[in-house]
C-alpha positions, 0 to 999 in steps of 0.5 A: 645808723649806729656802730654802737648801741645808743644808750651811756658808755659803761665805767670803770675806774682802775683804781678800786676796780669798781664799775664794768671792766673793759673786754678785749672787743673793739671799740671807743673810750674816753678817759676823764679826769678826777674832776670829770673833764673828758681829756682823751678819746679813742678807739682801738680794736681791743679796750682791755689792752688799750686800758693797761697802755693808758695805765700803764703810760700815764694818760689814765693816771691811778689817782682814784679820782680819774675813769675810763667810759668804754663802748665795745663795737657792735659786729657791722663795725670796722677799724674805718668806721670807728675812726670816723666816730672817734674823729666826732666825737674828739671835735664835739668834745676837744679833749684836752690830750688828744694830739690830733683830730684822730682816726688818721691812723698816726702812720709815718712810713710806708712799713708802718703802712705795711704793718697797719693793714694787718692790724686792720685785719686783724682788727676788722675780725673780730 
């Protein structure tokens, strides 16, 4: 049983603003470069915000060709189930910009661990 509906993800080109813009909902996403290769896979509790962050940091370039593909998670998902799904997709596609196998939360110290628990609680309420 998947936490995402079956079928292809929605696609959005931030340069041309064509396609379906990601909503402010939890879900998974893939960034494709201009030749169609998946270069990054991630999960988030806010697809719209994360898309903006990737545009700002250059991971999703405004070159007219790069796109973000996304799927909103259904109500049964949690941050933990989305991270498991993210790891599976990274393992299957080997995107070049993923620096890890995904889903580990990337927390380095105790203070951030407490912040992460608050973040997960916030994300899980979507």
